[in-house]
ZAVEX-642998 format. One record per residue (C-alpha): z, y, x. Coordinates in nm, 3 decimals, always signed. Each point is the difference from the previous one (the first is absolute). Example, Ala and Ser with C-alpha at 12.3 -4.5 7.8 and 13.67 -1.06 7.14 Angstrom:
# ZAVEX-642998
(atom (+0.780; -0.450; +1.230));
(atom (-0.066; +0.344; +0.137));
END
This chain:
# ZAVEX-642998
(atom (-2.791; -3.251; -9.660));
(atom (-0.080; +0.109; -0.355));
(atom (-0.305; +0.202; +0.106));
(atom (-0.139; -0.296; +0.194));
(atom (+0.072; -0.240; -0.287));
(atom (-0.146; +0.219; -0.274));
(atom (-0.281; +0.171; +0.191));
(atom (-0.279; -0.250; -0.080));
(atom (+0.129; -0.079; -0.349));
(atom (-0.233; +0.053; -0.296));
(atom (+0.162; -0.242; -0.244));
(atom (+0.372; -0.018; -0.077));
(atom (+0.172; -0.282; -0.187));
(atom (+0.346; +0.073; -0.139));
(atom (+0.253; -0.257; -0.102));
(atom (+0.159; +0.131; -0.320));
(atom (+0.373; -0.068; -0.022));
(atom (+0.135; +0.164; +0.315));
(atom (-0.268; +0.226; +0.151));
(atom (-0.092; +0.167; -0.332));
(atom (+0.323; -0.032; -0.198));
(atom (+0.317; -0.200; -0.049));
(atom (-0.101; -0.171; -0.319));
(atom (+0.340; -0.146; -0.081));
(atom (+0.206; +0.298; +0.118));
(atom (+0.151; +0.057; -0.342));
(atom (-0.064; -0.354; -0.121));
(atom (+0.151; -0.217; +0.273));
(atom (-0.225; -0.266; +0.151));
(atom (+0.315; -0.200; +0.067));
(atom (+0.085; +0.005; -0.370));
(atom (-0.356; -0.096; -0.090));
(atom (+0.019; -0.295; +0.243));
(atom (+0.334; -0.112; -0.146));
(atom (-0.136; +0.033; -0.354));
(atom (-0.296; -0.213; +0.105));
(atom (+0.234; -0.267; +0.138));
(atom (+0.207; +0.010; -0.321));
(atom (-0.321; -0.030; -0.203));
(atom (-0.074; -0.326; +0.182));
(atom (+0.355; -0.125; -0.031));
(atom (-0.004; +0.067; -0.374));
(atom (-0.290; -0.243; -0.025));
(atom (+0.175; -0.269; +0.200));
(atom (-0.208; +0.070; +0.312));
(atom (+0.279; +0.093; +0.241));
(atom (-0.114; -0.269; +0.243));
(atom (-0.341; +0.160; +0.055));
(atom (+0.149; +0.241; +0.254));
(atom (+0.189; -0.061; +0.322));
(atom (+0.339; +0.166; +0.050));
(atom (-0.163; +0.249; +0.238));
(atom (-0.274; +0.091; -0.247));
(atom (+0.257; +0.057; -0.274));
(atom (+0.198; +0.235; +0.225));
(atom (-0.294; +0.209; +0.120));
(atom (-0.032; +0.332; -0.185));
(atom (-0.378; -0.029; -0.026));
(atom (-0.173; -0.089; -0.328));
(atom (-0.324; -0.076; +0.185));
(atom (+0.172; -0.268; +0.210));
(atom (+0.112; -0.163; -0.325));
(atom (-0.347; +0.024; -0.151));
(atom (-0.169; -0.149; +0.306));
(atom (+0.259; -0.277; +0.024));
(atom (-0.057; -0.111; -0.359));
(atom (-0.378; +0.017; +0.045));
(atom (+0.019; -0.224; +0.306));
(atom (+0.181; -0.266; -0.204));
(atom (-0.193; +0.044; -0.325));
(atom (-0.334; +0.161; +0.093));
(atom (-0.211; +0.147; -0.280));
(atom (+0.247; -0.116; -0.264));
(atom (+0.100; +0.161; -0.330));
(atom (+0.341; +0.058; +0.159));
(atom (-0.151; +0.206; +0.280));
(atom (-0.212; +0.195; -0.250));
(atom (+0.314; +0.084; -0.201));
(atom (+0.189; +0.109; +0.311));
(atom (-0.288; +0.216; +0.118));
(atom (-0.032; +0.167; -0.340));
(atom (+0.376; +0.062; -0.005));
(atom (-0.008; +0.156; +0.347));
(atom (-0.297; +0.218; -0.096));
(atom (+0.198; +0.137; -0.295));
(atom (+0.288; +0.080; +0.237));
(atom (-0.235; +0.182; +0.238));
(atom (-0.154; +0.204; -0.280));
(atom (+0.346; +0.090; -0.126));
(atom (+0.110; +0.102; +0.351));
(atom (-0.280; +0.255; +0.037));
(atom (+0.192; +0.258; -0.203));
(atom (+0.289; +0.001; +0.249));
(atom (-0.192; -0.062; +0.323));
(atom (+0.072; +0.237; +0.290));
(atom (-0.296; +0.148; +0.188));
(atom (+0.018; -0.073; +0.370));
(atom (+0.056; +0.327; +0.185));
(atom (-0.329; +0.161; +0.110));
(atom (-0.207; -0.282; -0.151));
(atom (-0.165; +0.220; -0.263));
(atom (-0.089; +0.259; +0.263));
(atom (-0.134; -0.263; +0.239));
(atom (-0.216; -0.162; -0.268));
(atom (-0.148; +0.330; -0.116));
(atom (-0.060; +0.116; +0.358));
(atom (-0.170; -0.320; +0.110));
(atom (-0.216; +0.005; -0.312));
(atom (-0.092; +0.365; +0.052));
(atom (-0.117; -0.057; +0.358));
(atom (-0.239; -0.272; -0.115));
(atom (+0.185; -0.327; +0.054));
(atom (-0.047; -0.264; -0.268));
(atom (+0.325; -0.140; -0.133));
(atom (+0.105; -0.325; -0.165));
(atom (+0.323; -0.165; -0.108));
(atom (+0.051; -0.359; +0.115));
(atom (+0.318; -0.139; -0.149));
(atom (+0.185; -0.298; -0.143));
(atom (+0.097; +0.212; -0.300));
(atom (-0.181; -0.010; -0.332));
(atom (-0.300; +0.236; +0.010));
(atom (+0.095; +0.145; -0.339));
(atom (+0.335; +0.118; +0.136));
(atom (-0.173; +0.158; +0.300));
(atom (-0.248; +0.184; -0.221));
(atom (+0.275; +0.119; -0.232));
(atom (+0.205; +0.142; +0.286));
(atom (-0.294; +0.168; +0.173));
(atom (-0.104; +0.161; -0.328));
(atom (+0.347; +0.149; -0.049));
(atom (-0.026; +0.159; +0.346));
(atom (-0.356; +0.126; -0.043));
(atom (-0.117; -0.231; +0.279));
(atom (-0.212; -0.253; -0.185));
(atom (-0.322; +0.185; +0.085));
(atom (+0.073; -0.038; +0.372));
(atom (-0.021; -0.379; -0.033));
(atom (-0.189; -0.104; -0.312));
(atom (-0.157; -0.246; -0.035));
(atom (+0.135; -0.153; +0.320));
(atom (+0.332; -0.151; -0.112));
(atom (+0.039; -0.364; +0.099));
(atom (+0.318; -0.161; -0.123));
(atom (+0.140; -0.331; -0.110));
(atom (-0.241; -0.244; -0.160));
(atom (+0.064; -0.315; -0.203));
(atom (-0.032; -0.206; +0.319));
(atom (+0.337; +0.063; +0.165));
(atom (-0.103; -0.192; +0.312));
(atom (-0.200; +0.313; +0.085));
(atom (+0.299; +0.232; +0.024));
(atom (+0.053; +0.157; +0.340));
(atom (+0.035; -0.120; +0.275));
(atom (-0.331; -0.147; -0.114));
(atom (-0.259; +0.273; +0.077));
(atom (-0.175; -0.043; -0.337));
(atom (+0.077; +0.348; -0.138));
(atom (-0.083; +0.161; +0.334));
(atom (-0.332; -0.180; +0.021));
(atom (-0.079; +0.096; -0.360));
(atom (+0.053; +0.365; +0.089));
(atom (-0.210; -0.023; +0.317));
(atom (-0.284; -0.167; -0.187));
(atom (+0.003; +0.237; -0.297));
(atom (+0.003; +0.312; +0.219));
(atom (-0.246; -0.134; +0.254));
(atom (+0.266; +0.073; +0.261));
(atom (-0.022; -0.081; +0.368));
(atom (+0.331; -0.171; +0.090));
(atom (-0.003; +0.183; +0.333));
(atom (+0.006; +0.332; -0.188));
(atom (+0.271; -0.109; -0.242));
(atom (+0.376; +0.051; +0.010));
(atom (+0.255; -0.173; -0.220));
(atom (+0.345; +0.152; -0.063));
(atom (+0.269; -0.245; -0.110));
(atom (+0.374; -0.054; +0.017));
(atom (+0.032; -0.378; +0.014));
(atom (-0.091; -0.280; +0.242));
(atom (-0.236; -0.138; -0.265));
(atom (-0.196; +0.327; +0.015));
(atom (-0.030; -0.023; +0.377));
(atom (-0.115; -0.363; -0.010));
(atom (-0.260; +0.077; -0.270));
(atom (-0.135; +0.291; +0.204));
(atom (-0.010; -0.211; +0.315));
(atom (-0.192; -0.278; -0.174));
(atom (-0.246; +0.248; -0.145));
(atom (-0.056; +0.166; +0.339));
(atom (+0.119; +0.350; -0.094));
(atom (+0.238; +0.235; +0.175));
(atom (+0.359; +0.010; -0.125));
(atom (+0.268; +0.267; -0.021));
(atom (+0.343; -0.113; -0.111));
(atom (+0.210; +0.223; -0.222));
(atom (+0.367; -0.080; +0.057));
(atom (+0.244; +0.214; -0.198));
(atom (+0.300; -0.168; +0.166));
(atom (+0.089; -0.211; +0.302));
(atom (-0.002; -0.323; -0.200));
(atom (-0.363; +0.060; -0.099));
(atom (-0.087; +0.099; +0.356));
(atom (+0.158; -0.316; +0.139));
(atom (-0.192; -0.222; -0.240));
(atom (-0.330; +0.169; +0.085));
(atom (+0.059; -0.017; +0.375));
(atom (+0.104; -0.362; -0.035));
(atom (-0.335; -0.075; -0.164));
(atom (-0.185; +0.166; +0.288));
(atom (-0.074; +0.349; -0.133));
(atom (-0.023; +0.247; +0.288));
(atom (-0.047; +0.336; -0.172));
(atom (+0.274; +0.117; -0.237));
(atom (+0.106; +0.325; -0.165));
(atom (+0.320; +0.072; -0.188));
(atom (-0.150; +0.292; -0.190));
(atom (-0.347; +0.100; -0.114));
(atom (+0.058; +0.366; +0.088));
(atom (-0.148; -0.006; +0.350));
(atom (-0.289; -0.220; -0.112));
(atom (-0.089; +0.248; -0.275));
(atom (-0.002; +0.280; +0.260));
(atom (-0.220; -0.201; +0.235));
(atom (-0.249; -0.075; -0.280));
(atom (+0.000; +0.366; -0.106));
(atom (-0.069; +0.100; +0.360));
(atom (-0.288; -0.247; +0.019));
(atom (-0.150; +0.162; -0.309));
(atom (+0.022; +0.341; +0.159));
(atom (-0.168; -0.129; +0.316));
(atom (-0.289; -0.146; -0.203));
(atom (-0.045; +0.328; -0.184));
(atom (-0.053; +0.192; +0.324));
END
């Protein structure tokens, strides 16, 4: 399956938090989400969120929810800036996803062009990649969160930005992501999709969204890509 999926690929788009690293591994995303909720409550804005949104351990759900109710407001700008600071702080304790560094370097070395398409702040992505010596594999193609939060995935905006900037043929492009929003963005942009599911919960969410091709580890994929490079060299 992986050989068939990756064979015609010349452009690879990586989601960041998940396929490349666990950004909040040592800086819990759940705690960040709760801090974000408390930040709102401290300003008398408890009613902006539903009970379900308050319980979800996802700071991006909170950010999107507030933006839907107060689009392009000073409040949303403050929240986004606060979340960006949390992401930048989390870089120091982020955990590399197993085999991700090897996969990125291998794909780059065999001639694929790589980009990051993410809902995270681009500055946090650049900071992390620099600490791992991977920034050169992607730069300048890092497409993250913008001021317009309506364009977060599942909107395909960041994917389309990458395709346009690289002059990429969608049919020769693969996106690797770990969330239903990644799959939907890839589907809308017309690119192939490979789901990275580090546990059964992630796998269930991706399958529920319609994703057909999943891996639980990047090890086999890195071997397949390495083998493709050897075949091209012959």
